[in-house]
Residue frames as a rotation matrix with the C-alpha (Angstrom) as fourth column:
MET 1
-0.868 -0.181 -0.462 40.33
0.251 0.643 -0.723 2.27
0.428 -0.744 -0.513 80.05
LEU 2
0.168 0.956 -0.241 37.40
0.683 0.063 0.727 2.04
0.711 -0.287 -0.643 82.40
PRO 3
0.004 -0.027 1.000 36.62
-0.427 -0.904 -0.022 4.79
0.904 -0.426 -0.015 84.81
LEU 4
-0.863 -0.384 0.328 36.85
-0.416 0.172 -0.893 4.45
0.287 -0.907 -0.308 88.58
HIS 5
0.054 0.930 -0.362 34.25
-0.016 0.364 0.931 2.15
0.998 -0.044 0.035 90.24
ARG 6
-0.671 -0.208 0.712 33.17
-0.675 -0.227 -0.702 2.49
0.307 -0.952 0.012 93.81
HIS 7
-0.014 0.594 -0.805 31.62
0.260 0.779 0.570 -0.31
0.966 -0.201 -0.165 96.10
ASN 8
-0.114 0.079 0.990 30.24
-0.854 -0.518 -0.057 0.46
0.508 -0.852 0.127 99.50
LEU 9
0.111 0.182 -0.977 30.43
0.367 0.906 0.211 -2.04
0.924 -0.382 0.033 102.42
ARG 10
0.605 0.204 0.769 30.27
-0.648 -0.435 0.625 -2.19
0.463 -0.877 -0.131 106.16
VAL 11
-0.572 -0.794 -0.207 32.76
-0.460 0.519 -0.720 -3.63
0.679 -0.317 -0.662 108.59
TYR 12
0.618 0.772 -0.148 31.10
-0.399 0.470 0.787 -6.52
0.677 -0.428 0.599 110.54
TYR 13
0.683 -0.242 0.689 32.20
-0.668 0.175 0.723 -8.23
-0.296 -0.954 -0.043 113.71
ASP 14
0.746 -0.353 0.565 33.71
0.332 0.932 0.144 -11.10
-0.577 0.080 0.813 111.89
ASP 15
0.716 -0.545 0.438 35.97
0.308 -0.316 -0.897 -8.75
0.627 0.777 -0.058 109.86
THR 16
0.470 -0.531 0.705 37.77
-0.709 -0.703 -0.057 -7.60
0.526 -0.473 -0.707 113.01
ASP 17
-0.257 -0.666 -0.700 40.44
0.166 0.683 -0.711 -9.11
0.952 -0.299 -0.066 115.27
SER 18
0.136 0.327 -0.935 40.48
0.941 0.253 0.225 -9.29
0.310 -0.910 -0.274 119.01
ALA 19
-0.733 -0.400 -0.550 41.52
0.558 -0.816 -0.152 -5.54
-0.388 -0.419 0.821 119.16
GLY 20
0.219 0.946 -0.240 38.33
0.488 -0.319 -0.813 -4.56
-0.845 0.061 -0.531 117.21
VAL 21
-0.055 -0.255 -0.965 40.15
-0.711 -0.669 0.217 -3.48
-0.701 0.698 -0.144 114.05
VAL 22
0.834 0.367 -0.412 39.85
-0.549 0.476 -0.687 -5.05
-0.056 0.799 0.598 110.64
TYR 23
0.393 -0.699 0.597 42.11
0.180 0.696 0.696 -8.11
-0.902 -0.166 0.399 110.36
HIS 24
-0.316 -0.652 -0.690 44.70
-0.503 -0.501 0.704 -7.48
-0.805 0.569 -0.169 107.62
ALA 25
-0.907 -0.113 0.405 43.66
0.229 0.674 0.702 -10.33
-0.352 0.730 -0.586 105.36
ASN 26
0.024 0.991 0.133 40.06
0.775 0.066 -0.629 -9.04
-0.632 0.118 -0.766 105.16
TYR 27
0.025 -0.048 -0.999 41.20
-0.444 -0.895 0.032 -6.08
-0.895 0.443 -0.043 103.06
LEU 28
-0.930 -0.357 -0.081 41.84
-0.247 0.447 0.860 -8.76
-0.271 0.820 -0.504 100.35
LYS 29
-0.492 0.839 0.233 38.18
0.821 0.536 -0.195 -9.79
-0.288 0.095 -0.953 100.67
PHE 30
0.265 0.583 -0.768 36.96
0.230 -0.812 -0.537 -6.22
-0.936 -0.035 -0.349 100.42
ALA 31
-0.434 -0.505 -0.746 39.12
-0.601 -0.455 0.657 -5.69
-0.671 0.734 -0.106 97.32
GLU 32
-0.945 0.136 0.298 37.72
0.279 0.812 0.513 -8.96
-0.173 0.567 -0.805 95.78
ARG 33
-0.047 0.997 -0.064 34.18
0.808 0.000 -0.589 -7.77
-0.587 -0.079 -0.806 96.37
GLY 34
0.143 0.052 -0.988 35.05
-0.300 -0.949 -0.094 -4.33
-0.943 0.310 -0.120 94.73
ARG 35
-0.782 -0.432 -0.449 36.45
-0.521 0.057 0.852 -6.09
-0.343 0.900 -0.269 91.58
THR 36
-0.757 0.560 0.336 33.53
0.615 0.784 0.080 -8.43
-0.219 0.267 -0.938 91.35
GLU 37
0.213 0.892 -0.400 31.02
0.598 -0.442 -0.668 -5.59
-0.772 -0.097 -0.628 91.59
MET 38
-0.264 -0.358 -0.896 33.01
-0.521 -0.729 0.445 -3.55
-0.812 0.584 0.006 89.00
LEU 39
-0.993 -0.116 -0.003 32.53
-0.068 0.558 0.827 -6.43
-0.094 0.822 -0.562 86.53
ARG 40
-0.411 0.910 0.059 28.85
0.837 0.402 -0.371 -6.81
-0.362 -0.103 -0.927 87.47
ALA 41
0.076 0.431 -0.899 28.28
0.089 -0.901 -0.425 -3.12
-0.993 -0.048 -0.107 86.82
LEU 42
-0.601 -0.387 -0.699 29.54
-0.652 -0.268 0.709 -3.80
-0.462 0.882 -0.091 83.28
GLY 43
0.441 0.804 -0.399 27.03
-0.897 0.386 -0.215 -6.56
-0.019 0.453 0.892 82.78
LEU 44
-0.006 -0.518 -0.855 29.60
-0.385 0.790 -0.476 -9.34
0.923 0.326 -0.204 83.39
ASP 45
0.586 0.126 0.800 29.63
-0.808 0.168 0.565 -11.80
-0.063 -0.978 0.201 86.18
GLN 46
-0.415 -0.878 0.239 32.16
-0.861 0.463 0.208 -14.49
-0.293 -0.120 -0.949 87.19
ARG 47
-0.096 0.384 0.918 29.70
-0.010 0.922 -0.387 -17.38
-0.995 -0.046 -0.084 86.65
SER 48
0.889 0.447 -0.097 28.92
-0.092 -0.033 -0.995 -16.33
-0.448 0.894 0.011 83.01
LEU 49
0.333 -0.850 -0.408 32.54
-0.942 -0.278 -0.189 -15.86
0.047 0.447 -0.893 82.26
ARG 50
-0.556 -0.536 0.635 33.22
-0.593 0.791 0.150 -19.36
-0.583 -0.293 -0.758 83.59
ASP 51
-0.068 0.655 0.753 30.16
0.152 0.753 -0.641 -21.05
-0.986 0.071 -0.151 81.96
GLU 52
0.850 0.525 -0.039 29.93
0.109 -0.248 -0.962 -19.16
-0.514 0.814 -0.269 78.72
ASP 53
0.728 -0.632 -0.266 33.52
-0.655 -0.524 -0.545 -18.20
0.205 0.571 -0.795 78.01
GLY 54
0.817 -0.351 -0.457 35.31
0.328 0.936 -0.130 -21.03
0.473 -0.044 0.880 79.79
VAL 55
-0.243 -0.926 0.289 37.59
0.237 -0.345 -0.908 -18.77
0.941 -0.152 0.303 81.80
VAL 56
0.770 0.251 -0.586 38.18
0.624 -0.108 0.774 -17.95
0.131 -0.962 -0.240 85.49
PHE 57
0.487 -0.610 0.625 40.34
-0.438 -0.790 -0.429 -15.30
0.755 -0.065 -0.652 87.23
ALA 58
0.621 -0.345 -0.704 43.08
0.751 0.518 0.410 -15.96
0.223 -0.783 0.581 89.57
VAL 59
0.922 -0.386 0.017 45.21
-0.374 -0.880 0.293 -13.46
-0.098 -0.276 -0.956 91.53
ARG 60
0.630 -0.765 -0.134 48.75
0.489 0.524 -0.697 -13.74
0.604 0.373 0.704 90.38
ARG 61
-0.590 -0.781 -0.205 50.20
0.698 -0.365 -0.617 -10.89
0.407 -0.506 0.760 92.45
CYS 62
0.652 0.726 0.219 48.92
0.448 -0.602 0.661 -8.54
0.611 -0.333 -0.718 95.09
HIS 63
-0.624 -0.781 -0.006 50.73
0.553 -0.435 -0.711 -5.71
0.552 -0.447 0.704 96.85
VAL 64
0.579 0.814 -0.039 48.99
0.587 -0.384 0.713 -4.16
0.565 -0.435 -0.701 99.79
GLU 65
-0.733 -0.633 0.251 49.95
0.222 -0.571 -0.791 -1.06
0.643 -0.524 0.559 101.79
TYR 66
0.269 0.790 -0.551 48.08
0.881 0.030 0.473 -0.61
0.390 -0.612 -0.687 105.10
LEU 67
-0.424 -0.410 0.808 47.86
0.287 -0.906 -0.310 3.01
0.859 0.101 0.502 105.93
LEU 68
-0.625 0.341 0.702 45.18
-0.755 -0.496 -0.430 3.39
0.202 -0.798 0.567 108.62
PRO 69
-0.972 0.234 0.031 43.00
0.213 0.926 -0.311 0.91
-0.101 -0.295 -0.950 110.51
ALA 70
-0.343 0.936 0.084 39.28
-0.482 -0.252 0.839 0.31
0.806 0.247 0.538 109.99
ALA 71
-0.950 0.009 0.313 37.09
-0.289 0.363 -0.886 -0.73
-0.121 -0.932 -0.342 112.87
LEU 72
-0.642 0.763 0.078 33.79
0.724 0.636 -0.267 -2.42
-0.253 -0.115 -0.961 113.61
ASP 73
0.299 0.953 -0.054 30.75
0.769 -0.274 -0.577 -0.79
-0.565 0.131 -0.815 111.95
ASP 74
-0.413 -0.453 -0.790 32.84
-0.146 -0.823 0.549 1.55
-0.899 0.342 0.274 109.82
ALA 75
0.809 0.541 0.228 31.24
0.185 0.132 -0.974 2.36
-0.557 0.830 0.007 106.40
LEU 76
-0.288 -0.957 -0.042 33.95
0.050 -0.059 0.997 1.74
-0.956 0.285 0.065 103.77
GLU 77
0.786 0.372 -0.494 34.26
-0.452 -0.199 -0.869 2.44
-0.422 0.907 0.012 100.10
VAL 78
-0.028 -0.785 0.619 36.38
0.406 0.557 0.724 0.25
-0.913 0.272 0.303 97.75
GLU 79
0.578 0.147 -0.803 37.55
-0.600 -0.589 -0.541 2.04
-0.553 0.794 -0.252 94.70
SER 80
0.104 -0.464 0.880 38.69
0.377 0.837 0.396 -0.08
-0.920 0.290 0.262 91.76
GLN 81
0.676 0.158 -0.720 40.19
-0.537 -0.564 -0.628 0.88
-0.504 0.811 -0.296 88.44
VAL 82
0.684 -0.442 0.581 41.67
0.638 0.748 -0.183 -1.20
-0.354 0.496 0.793 85.67
THR 83
0.519 -0.586 -0.623 45.05
-0.324 -0.809 0.491 0.24
-0.791 -0.053 -0.609 84.88
GLU 84
-0.407 -0.638 -0.654 46.44
-0.892 0.122 0.436 -2.13
-0.198 0.760 -0.618 82.24
VAL 85
0.634 0.561 0.531 45.32
-0.359 0.823 -0.441 -5.10
-0.685 0.089 0.723 80.22
THR 86
-0.493 -0.762 -0.420 47.67
-0.812 0.231 0.536 -7.52
-0.311 0.606 -0.732 78.34
GLY 87
-0.509 0.297 -0.808 46.88
-0.514 0.648 0.562 -10.73
0.690 0.702 -0.177 76.63
ALA 88
-0.048 0.432 -0.901 46.18
0.416 0.829 0.375 -12.79
0.908 -0.357 -0.219 79.79
THR 89
-0.499 -0.197 -0.844 46.56
0.866 -0.068 -0.496 -10.30
0.041 -0.978 0.205 82.60
LEU 90
0.330 0.599 0.729 44.69
0.407 -0.788 0.463 -7.46
0.852 0.144 -0.504 84.06
GLU 91
-0.720 -0.614 -0.324 46.14
0.599 -0.315 -0.736 -4.90
0.350 -0.724 0.594 86.45
VAL 92
0.375 0.894 0.246 43.75
0.460 -0.410 0.788 -3.26
0.805 -0.182 -0.565 88.89
ALA 93
-0.799 -0.541 0.262 44.46
0.118 -0.569 -0.814 -0.41
0.590 -0.619 0.519 91.28
GLN 94
0.293 0.913 -0.286 42.28
0.517 0.100 0.850 -0.47
0.804 -0.397 -0.443 94.38
SER 95
-0.773 -0.342 0.534 41.83
-0.217 -0.649 -0.730 1.71
0.596 -0.680 0.427 97.48
VAL 96
0.020 0.763 -0.646 39.80
0.856 0.321 0.405 1.02
0.517 -0.561 -0.647 100.65
ARG 97
-0.723 -0.185 0.666 38.60
0.016 -0.968 -0.251 4.38
0.691 -0.170 0.703 102.03
ARG 98
-0.082 0.702 -0.708 36.61
0.997 0.068 -0.048 5.69
0.014 -0.709 -0.705 105.05
ASP 99
0.688 0.419 -0.593 35.13
0.470 -0.879 -0.075 9.15
-0.553 -0.227 -0.802 104.81
GLY 100
0.969 -0.244 0.021 37.44
-0.114 -0.526 -0.842 9.84
0.217 0.814 -0.538 101.92
ARG 101
0.253 -0.925 0.285 40.65
-0.944 -0.171 0.284 8.87
-0.214 -0.340 -0.916 103.75
GLU 102
0.329 -0.218 -0.919 42.67
-0.576 0.724 -0.378 6.09
0.748 0.654 0.113 102.29
LEU 103
0.635 -0.029 0.772 43.09
-0.702 0.394 0.593 3.11
-0.321 -0.919 0.230 104.64
ALA 104
0.031 -0.585 0.811 44.66
0.212 0.797 0.566 0.52
-0.977 0.154 0.149 102.31
ARG 105
0.297 -0.084 -0.951 46.12
-0.875 -0.422 -0.236 0.68
-0.382 0.903 -0.199 98.84
LEU 106
0.175 -0.209 0.962 46.30
0.108 0.975 0.193 -2.48
-0.979 0.070 0.193 96.60
ALA 107
-0.069 -0.242 -0.968 47.86
-0.986 -0.133 0.103 -3.28
-0.154 0.961 -0.230 93.26
VAL 108
0.131 0.298 0.945 46.40
-0.214 0.940 -0.267 -6.53
-0.968 -0.167 0.187 91.98
THR 109
-0.531 -0.283 -0.799 47.39
-0.841 0.063 0.537 -8.53
-0.101 0.957 -0.271 89.00
LEU 110
0.330 0.730 0.599 44.75
-0.443 0.680 -0.584 -11.01
-0.833 -0.073 0.548 87.71
VAL 111
-0.818 -0.479 -0.319 45.39
-0.507 0.338 0.793 -13.74
-0.272 0.810 -0.520 85.21
CYS 112
0.292 0.900 -0.322 42.78
-0.946 0.223 -0.235 -15.28
-0.140 0.374 0.917 82.94
LEU 113
-0.718 -0.569 0.401 42.81
-0.559 0.815 0.156 -19.09
-0.415 -0.112 -0.903 83.17
THR 114
-0.258 0.639 -0.725 41.05
-0.593 0.488 0.641 -22.01
0.763 0.595 0.253 81.42
HIS 115
0.743 0.628 0.233 39.25
-0.601 0.473 0.644 -24.73
0.294 -0.619 0.728 83.32
GLN 116
0.727 -0.555 -0.405 42.48
0.503 0.831 -0.235 -26.72
0.468 -0.033 0.883 83.09
GLY 117
0.741 -0.407 -0.535 44.39
0.372 -0.414 0.831 -23.91
-0.560 -0.814 -0.155 84.91
ARG 118
-0.242 -0.796 0.555 46.39
0.955 -0.096 0.279 -22.73
-0.169 0.598 0.784 81.83
ALA 119
-0.365 0.046 -0.930 46.75
0.045 -0.997 -0.066 -18.93
-0.930 -0.066 0.361 81.12
THR 120
-0.222 0.397 0.891 44.64
0.968 0.202 0.151 -17.83
-0.120 0.896 -0.429 78.21
ARG 121
-0.909 -0.086 0.408 43.61
0.200 -0.949 0.245 -14.57
0.366 0.304 0.880 76.55
TRP 122
-0.651 0.731 -0.206 40.72
-0.137 -0.380 -0.915 -12.47
-0.747 -0.567 0.348 77.95
PRO 123
-0.085 0.759 0.645 37.39
0.894 0.344 -0.287 -13.15
-0.440 0.552 -0.708 76.26
ALA 124
-0.678 -0.173 0.714 36.66
0.605 -0.683 0.409 -10.55
0.417 0.710 0.568 73.48
ARG 125
0.374 0.856 0.358 33.60
0.461 -0.506 0.729 -9.15
0.805 -0.107 -0.584 75.24
LEU 126
0.688 -0.192 -0.700 35.62
0.654 -0.255 0.712 -8.40
-0.316 -0.948 -0.050 78.39
ARG 127
-0.357 -0.926 0.122 38.48
0.848 -0.266 0.459 -6.97
-0.392 0.267 0.880 76.38
ALA 128
-0.346 0.340 0.874 36.15
0.634 -0.603 0.485 -4.69
0.692 0.722 -0.007 74.46
LEU 129
0.773 0.615 -0.156 34.60
0.494 -0.431 0.755 -3.39
0.397 -0.661 -0.637 77.70
VAL 130
0.474 -0.655 -0.588 37.96
0.644 -0.197 0.739 -2.77
-0.600 -0.729 0.328 79.35
ASP 131
-0.570 -0.716 0.404 39.47
0.789 -0.341 0.510 -1.12
-0.228 0.609 0.759 76.19
GLY 132
-0.391 0.522 -0.758 36.37
-0.018 -0.828 -0.561 1.20
-0.920 -0.206 0.333 76.04
LYS 133
-0.976 -0.016 -0.218 35.36
-0.217 -0.041 0.975 -0.03
-0.025 0.999 0.037 72.64
SER 134
-0.623 0.782 -0.033 31.93
0.754 0.611 0.240 -1.06
0.208 0.124 -0.970 73.71
GLY 135
-0.386 0.452 0.804 30.78
-0.047 -0.880 0.472 2.35
0.921 0.144 0.361 74.85
ALA 136
0.515 0.515 -0.685 29.99
0.563 0.399 0.724 0.93
0.646 -0.759 -0.084 78.38
ARG 137
-0.186 -0.582 0.792 30.83
-0.454 -0.664 -0.594 2.84
0.871 -0.470 -0.141 81.50
VAL 138
-0.466 -0.033 -0.884 31.17
0.621 0.699 -0.354 1.68
0.630 -0.714 -0.305 85.11
PRO 139
0.242 0.601 0.762 28.51
-0.162 -0.749 0.642 3.35
0.957 -0.279 -0.084 87.16
HIS 140
-0.701 -0.287 0.653 28.81
-0.671 -0.044 -0.740 3.82
0.241 -0.957 -0.161 91.00
GLU 141
-0.926 0.299 -0.231 27.00
0.330 0.938 -0.107 0.92
0.185 -0.175 -0.967 92.69
ALA 142
-0.446 0.835 -0.322 24.07
0.186 -0.266 -0.946 3.13
-0.876 -0.481 -0.037 93.77
GLU 143
-0.288 0.267 -0.920 23.56
-0.875 -0.464 0.139 4.09
-0.389 0.845 0.367 90.07
ALA 144
-0.849 -0.097 -0.519 23.70
-0.358 0.829 0.429 0.40
0.389 0.550 -0.739 89.04
ARG 145
-0.851 0.523 -0.045 20.86
0.426 0.637 -0.642 -0.47
-0.308 -0.566 -0.765 91.46
ARG 146
-0.467 0.715 -0.520 18.38
-0.477 -0.699 -0.532 2.08
-0.744 0.000 0.668 89.95
């Protein structure tokens, strides 16, 4: 399996509610960005998977535990790690952190779909990366920018 990937982000005004804390649904957006950047660090992107492999991802299930609030201008880190791959699904454990303290914990199940919306197996190139057969590793986002 792939090692842990980290993605840094900042809380902006539009991420917060009237009390100045991150609105609960925005943690889902933060997690989405983390998963997208994890794939990008592997050399994959959603557009090429759609255009070249004919597949897209959809969230089938998401369980979120909100532990502590984040607020305007907080620097956050989204940790993402693939925990299981089956024929058409991918399980990802994610955590949103501030200064090392866990604010939210997510367990996300993604399903691989065709353009017609039917479940299908993951493309071989993605499966090889996730299974660790390609020799690729997931660098921290700062490493990936070098």
